[in-house]
N, CA, C and O atoms as CSV, one atom per row, in Angstrom:
chain,resi,resn,atom,element,x,y,z
A,1,MET,N,N,-113.148,86.073,247.473
A,1,MET,CA,C,-112.096,85.086,247.611
A,1,MET,C,C,-112.622,83.698,247.247
A,1,MET,O,O,-111.913,82.897,246.639
A,2,LEU,N,N,-113.851,83.427,247.618
A,2,LEU,CA,C,-114.420,82.123,247.327
A,2,LEU,C,C,-114.554,81.920,245.822
A,2,LEU,O,O,-114.324,80.824,245.313
A,3,VAL,N,N,-114.923,82.972,245.123
A,3,VAL,CA,C,-115.070,82.875,243.667
A,3,VAL,C,C,-113.709,82.653,243.009
A,3,VAL,O,O,-113.590,81.843,242.090
A,4,ILE,N,N,-112.690,83.362,243.472
A,4,ILE,CA,C,-111.350,83.200,242.891
A,4,ILE,C,C,-110.855,81.781,243.114
A,4,ILE,O,O,-110.299,81.168,242.202
A,5,GLY,N,N,-111.054,81.249,244.324
A,5,GLY,CA,C,-110.646,79.879,244.603
A,5,GLY,C,C,-111.439,78.865,243.800
A,5,GLY,O,O,-110.892,77.856,243.356
A,6,GLY,N,N,-112.726,79.127,243.611
A,6,GLY,CA,C,-113.564,78.214,242.840
A,6,GLY,C,C,-113.209,78.178,241.372
A,6,GLY,O,O,-113.387,77.153,240.714
A,7,VAL,N,N,-112.711,79.278,240.853
A,7,VAL,CA,C,-112.310,79.318,239.444
A,7,VAL,C,C,-110.898,78.780,239.267
A,7,VAL,O,O,-110.613,78.096,238.283
A,8,THR,N,N,-110.019,79.080,240.205
A,8,THR,CA,C,-108.619,78.693,240.081
A,8,THR,C,C,-108.429,77.188,240.250
A,8,THR,O,O,-107.614,76.594,239.543
A,9,GLY,N,N,-109.155,76.562,241.162
A,9,GLY,CA,C,-108.988,75.136,241.426
A,9,GLY,C,C,-109.231,74.258,240.202
A,9,GLY,O,O,-108.341,73.504,239.810
A,10,PRO,N,N,-110.417,74.335,239.585
A,10,PRO,CA,C,-110.657,73.508,238.399
A,10,PRO,C,C,-109.737,73.855,237.238
A,10,PRO,O,O,-109.346,72.977,236.469
A,11,ASP,N,N,-109.391,75.130,237.109
A,11,ASP,CA,C,-108.498,75.532,236.032
A,11,ASP,C,C,-107.115,74.913,236.214
A,11,ASP,O,O,-106.454,74.570,235.234
A,12,ALA,N,N,-106.674,74.769,237.462
A,12,ALA,CA,C,-105.375,74.142,237.711
A,12,ALA,C,C,-105.401,72.679,237.274
A,12,ALA,O,O,-104.436,72.187,236.687
A,13,PHE,N,N,-106.500,71.985,237.558
A,13,PHE,CA,C,-106.594,70.584,237.152
A,13,PHE,C,C,-106.638,70.440,235.635
A,13,PHE,O,O,-106.033,69.520,235.083
A,14,VAL,N,N,-107.346,71.336,234.959
A,14,VAL,CA,C,-107.389,71.299,233.494
A,14,VAL,C,C,-106.012,71.601,232.924
A,14,VAL,O,O,-105.575,70.952,231.975
A,15,GLY,N,N,-105.327,72.586,233.501
A,15,GLY,CA,C,-103.984,72.930,233.039
A,15,GLY,C,C,-102.994,71.801,233.260
A,15,GLY,O,O,-102.133,71.552,232.416
A,16,MET,N,N,-103.114,71.110,234.404
A,16,MET,CA,C,-102.213,69.985,234.660
A,16,MET,C,C,-102.473,68.846,233.681
A,16,MET,O,O,-101.535,68.195,233.222
A,17,GLY,N,N,-103.737,68.603,233.360
A,17,GLY,CA,C,-104.057,67.550,232.403
A,17,GLY,C,C,-103.521,67.879,231.018
A,17,GLY,O,O,-103.020,67.002,230.314
A,18,ASN,N,N,-103.628,69.136,230.633
A,18,ASN,CA,C,-103.108,69.561,229.336
A,18,ASN,C,C,-101.587,69.445,229.305
A,18,ASN,O,O,-101.021,68.956,228.327
A,19,GLY,N,N,-100.931,69.886,230.360
A,19,GLY,CA,C,-99.473,69.780,230.433
A,19,GLY,C,C,-99.011,68.336,230.491
A,19,GLY,O,O,-97.985,67.980,229.910
A,20,LEU,N,N,-99.772,67.503,231.197
A,20,LEU,CA,C,-99.423,66.094,231.303
A,20,LEU,C,C,-99.517,65.400,229.952
A,20,LEU,O,O,-98.701,64.534,229.635
A,21,SER,N,N,-100.503,65.776,229.163
A,21,SER,CA,C,-100.636,65.142,227.855
A,21,SER,C,C,-99.547,65.590,226.883
A,21,SER,O,O,-99.190,64.845,225.971
A,22,GLN,N,N,-99.019,66.794,227.067
A,22,GLN,CA,C,-97.994,67.296,226.152
A,22,GLN,C,C,-96.573,66.985,226.614
A,22,GLN,O,O,-95.728,66.622,225.796
A,23,ALA,N,N,-96.297,67.122,227.909
A,23,ALA,CA,C,-94.922,66.993,228.388
A,23,ALA,C,C,-94.648,65.677,229.098
A,23,ALA,O,O,-93.490,65.292,229.259
A,24,GLY,N,N,-95.686,64.991,229.520
A,24,GLY,CA,C,-95.485,63.751,230.247
A,24,GLY,C,C,-95.285,64.014,231.730
A,24,GLY,O,O,-95.181,65.166,232.152
A,25,PRO,N,N,-95.232,62.952,232.519
A,25,PRO,CA,C,-95.138,63.144,233.969
A,25,PRO,C,C,-93.842,63.811,234.420
A,25,PRO,O,O,-93.855,64.607,235.359
A,26,ALA,N,N,-92.736,63.504,233.774
A,26,ALA,CA,C,-91.464,64.120,234.170
A,26,ALA,C,C,-91.484,65.622,233.891
A,26,ALA,O,O,-90.952,66.403,234.680
A,27,GLY,N,N,-92.079,66.024,232.800
A,27,GLY,CA,C,-92.168,67.448,232.477
A,27,GLY,C,C,-93.032,68.209,233.467
A,27,GLY,O,O,-92.723,69.346,233.823
A,28,VAL,N,N,-94.124,67.578,233.913
A,28,VAL,CA,C,-95.001,68.235,234.882
A,28,VAL,C,C,-94.288,68.374,236.228
A,28,VAL,O,O,-94.380,69.420,236.870
A,29,VAL,N,N,-93.581,67.332,236.656
A,29,VAL,CA,C,-92.846,67.400,237.923
A,29,VAL,C,C,-91.744,68.458,237.834
A,29,VAL,O,O,-91.542,69.222,238.779
A,30,LEU,N,N,-91.041,68.507,236.718
A,30,LEU,CA,C,-89.998,69.509,236.527
A,30,LEU,C,C,-90.582,70.923,236.555
A,30,LEU,O,O,-90.000,71.829,237.151
A,31,CYS,N,N,-91.718,71.103,235.917
A,31,CYS,CA,C,-92.377,72.411,235.895
A,31,CYS,C,C,-92.804,72.819,237.301
A,31,CYS,O,O,-92.603,73.965,237.704
A,32,PHE,N,N,-93.393,71.885,238.050
A,32,PHE,CA,C,-93.785,72.187,239.421
A,32,PHE,C,C,-92.573,72.568,240.257
A,32,PHE,O,O,-92.653,73.486,241.074
A,33,ALA,N,N,-91.459,71.885,240.069
A,33,ALA,CA,C,-90.244,72.184,240.836
A,33,ALA,C,C,-89.715,73.576,240.501
A,33,ALA,O,O,-89.330,74.327,241.397
A,34,VAL,N,N,-89.694,73.919,239.231
A,34,VAL,CA,C,-89.177,75.235,238.815
A,34,VAL,C,C,-90.081,76.350,239.318
A,34,VAL,O,O,-89.597,77.324,239.896
A,35,ILE,N,N,-91.383,76.221,239.108
A,35,ILE,CA,C,-92.322,77.253,239.542
A,35,ILE,C,C,-92.339,77.349,241.066
A,35,ILE,O,O,-92.421,78.447,241.617
A,36,GLY,N,N,-92.260,76.201,241.750
A,36,GLY,CA,C,-92.205,76.208,243.204
A,36,GLY,C,C,-90.974,76.925,243.730
A,36,GLY,O,O,-91.053,77.651,244.721
A,37,THR,N,N,-89.839,76.725,243.074
A,37,THR,CA,C,-88.613,77.404,243.482
A,37,THR,C,C,-88.723,78.913,243.270
A,37,THR,O,O,-88.275,79.696,244.108
A,38,ILE,N,N,-89.309,79.311,242.171
A,38,ILE,CA,C,-89.488,80.741,241.901
A,38,ILE,C,C,-90.425,81.365,242.930
A,38,ILE,O,O,-90.144,82.448,243.445
A,39,LEU,N,N,-91.536,80.692,243.236
A,39,LEU,CA,C,-92.472,81.217,244.224
A,39,LEU,C,C,-91.851,81.260,245.619
A,39,LEU,O,O,-92.071,82.213,246.367
A,40,TRP,N,N,-91.078,80.233,245.971
A,40,TRP,CA,C,-90.405,80.220,247.268
A,40,TRP,C,C,-89.448,81.411,247.374
A,40,TRP,O,O,-89.401,82.079,248.407
A,41,ALA,N,N,-88.687,81.675,246.309
A,41,ALA,CA,C,-87.748,82.803,246.315
A,41,ALA,C,C,-88.493,84.130,246.445
A,41,ALA,O,O,-88.032,85.032,247.145
A,42,ALA,N,N,-89.637,84.255,245.779
A,42,ALA,CA,C,-90.409,85.497,245.872
A,42,ALA,C,C,-90.937,85.717,247.287
A,42,ALA,O,O,-90.901,86.839,247.792
A,43,VAL,N,N,-91.423,84.661,247.929
A,43,VAL,CA,C,-91.939,84.787,249.286
A,43,VAL,C,C,-90.816,85.107,250.264
A,43,VAL,O,O,-91.001,85.912,251.176
A,44,GLN,N,N,-89.661,84.488,250.085
A,44,GLN,CA,C,-88.523,84.784,250.952
A,44,GLN,C,C,-88.078,86.237,250.789
A,44,GLN,O,O,-87.727,86.896,251.767
A,45,THR,N,N,-88.093,86.729,249.561
A,45,THR,CA,C,-87.720,88.119,249.303
A,45,THR,C,C,-88.684,89.078,249.985
A,45,THR,O,O,-88.260,90.066,250.585
A,46,LEU,N,N,-89.988,88.791,249.894
A,46,LEU,CA,C,-90.969,89.649,250.565
A,46,LEU,C,C,-90.792,89.605,252.079
A,46,LEU,O,O,-90.956,90.623,252.753
A,47,GLY,N,N,-90.462,88.446,252.611
A,47,GLY,CA,C,-90.202,88.339,254.043
A,47,GLY,C,C,-88.992,89.140,254.473
A,47,GLY,O,O,-89.005,89.786,255.520
A,48,GLU,N,N,-87.952,89.098,253.668
A,48,GLU,CA,C,-86.749,89.883,253.985
A,48,GLU,C,C,-87.037,91.376,253.910
A,48,GLU,O,O,-86.553,92.141,254.745
A,49,LEU,N,N,-87.815,91.797,252.926
A,49,LEU,CA,C,-88.171,93.216,252.839
A,49,LEU,C,C,-88.995,93.650,254.038
A,49,LEU,O,O,-88.802,94.742,254.572
A,50,ARG,N,N,-89.905,92.799,254.457
A,50,ARG,CA,C,-90.732,93.130,255.617
A,50,ARG,C,C,-89.874,93.231,256.873
A,50,ARG,O,O,-90.096,94.105,257.711
A,51,ALA,N,N,-88.912,92.357,257.002
A,51,ALA,CA,C,-88.059,92.377,258.188
A,51,ALA,C,C,-87.103,93.566,258.177
A,51,ALA,O,O,-86.709,94.042,259.241
A,52,SER,N,N,-86.729,94.050,257.014
A,52,SER,CA,C,-85.777,95.153,256.955
A,52,SER,C,C,-86.432,96.512,257.193
A,52,SER,O,O,-85.755,97.460,257.592
A,53,PHE,N,N,-87.732,96.617,256.955
A,53,PHE,CA,C,-88.443,97.879,257.161
A,53,PHE,C,C,-89.433,97.727,258.307
A,53,PHE,O,O,-90.645,97.722,258.095
A,54,LEU,N,N,-88.907,97.605,259.527
A,54,LEU,CA,C,-89.767,97.450,260.690
A,54,LEU,C,C,-90.439,98.773,261.029
A,54,LEU,O,O,-89.854,99.842,260.857
A,55,LEU,N,N,-91.653,98.689,261.506
A,55,LEU,CA,C,-92.396,99.860,261.925
A,55,LEU,C,C,-92.499,99.865,263.445
A,55,LEU,O,O,-92.566,98.809,264.073
A,56,LEU,N,N,-92.510,101.042,264.024
A,56,LEU,CA,C,-92.622,101.150,265.470
A,56,LEU,C,C,-93.987,100.625,265.916
A,56,LEU,O,O,-95.011,100.889,265.286
A,57,GLY,N,N,-93.973,99.890,266.999
A,57,GLY,CA,C,-95.228,99.375,267.548
A,57,GLY,C,C,-95.527,97.960,267.135
A,57,GLY,O,O,-96.390,97.326,267.743
A,58,PHE,N,N,-94.863,97.434,266.137
A,58,PHE,CA,C,-95.088,96.053,265.723
A,58,PHE,C,C,-94.160,95.129,266.496
A,58,PHE,O,O,-92.996,95.452,266.733
A,59,ILE,N,N,-94.675,94.009,266.874
A,59,ILE,CA,C,-93.888,93.013,267.584
A,59,ILE,C,C,-93.493,91.924,266.594
A,59,ILE,O,O,-94.358,91.317,265.963
A,60,VAL,N,N,-92.207,91.676,266.454
A,60,VAL,CA,C,-91.732,90.641,265.565
A,60,VAL,C,C,-91.289,89.463,266.413
A,60,VAL,O,O,-90.357,89.574,267.210
A,61,ILE,N,N,-91.957,88.343,266.240
A,61,ILE,CA,C,-91.634,87.125,266.993
A,61,ILE,C,C,-90.964,86.166,266.035
A,61,ILE,O,O,-91.543,85.799,265.013
A,62,SER,N,N,-89.748,85.757,266.356
A,62,SER,CA,C,-89.056,84.852,265.458
A,62,SER,C,C,-88.885,83.487,266.089
A,62,SER,O,O,-88.318,82.587,265.470
C-alpha cells in the first residue's frame, strides 16, 4: 500500500500540472468536479448494494 501511495501521489501532481497547462484552471476544476461526481456515485452505489445484501451476524449502525 505504501508503494502504491508513493507512486500515485507524485503522478497526480504531474498529471495536474499537465492538465493545467493544456486546459487552464477552469478546465482542471471542471474535471475534478466531474470525476468527483462519478466517484461519489460509485461509492454510493456500493453502499446501497452492501445495505441491500445484509448478512446474518453483522451489526449495521446508521
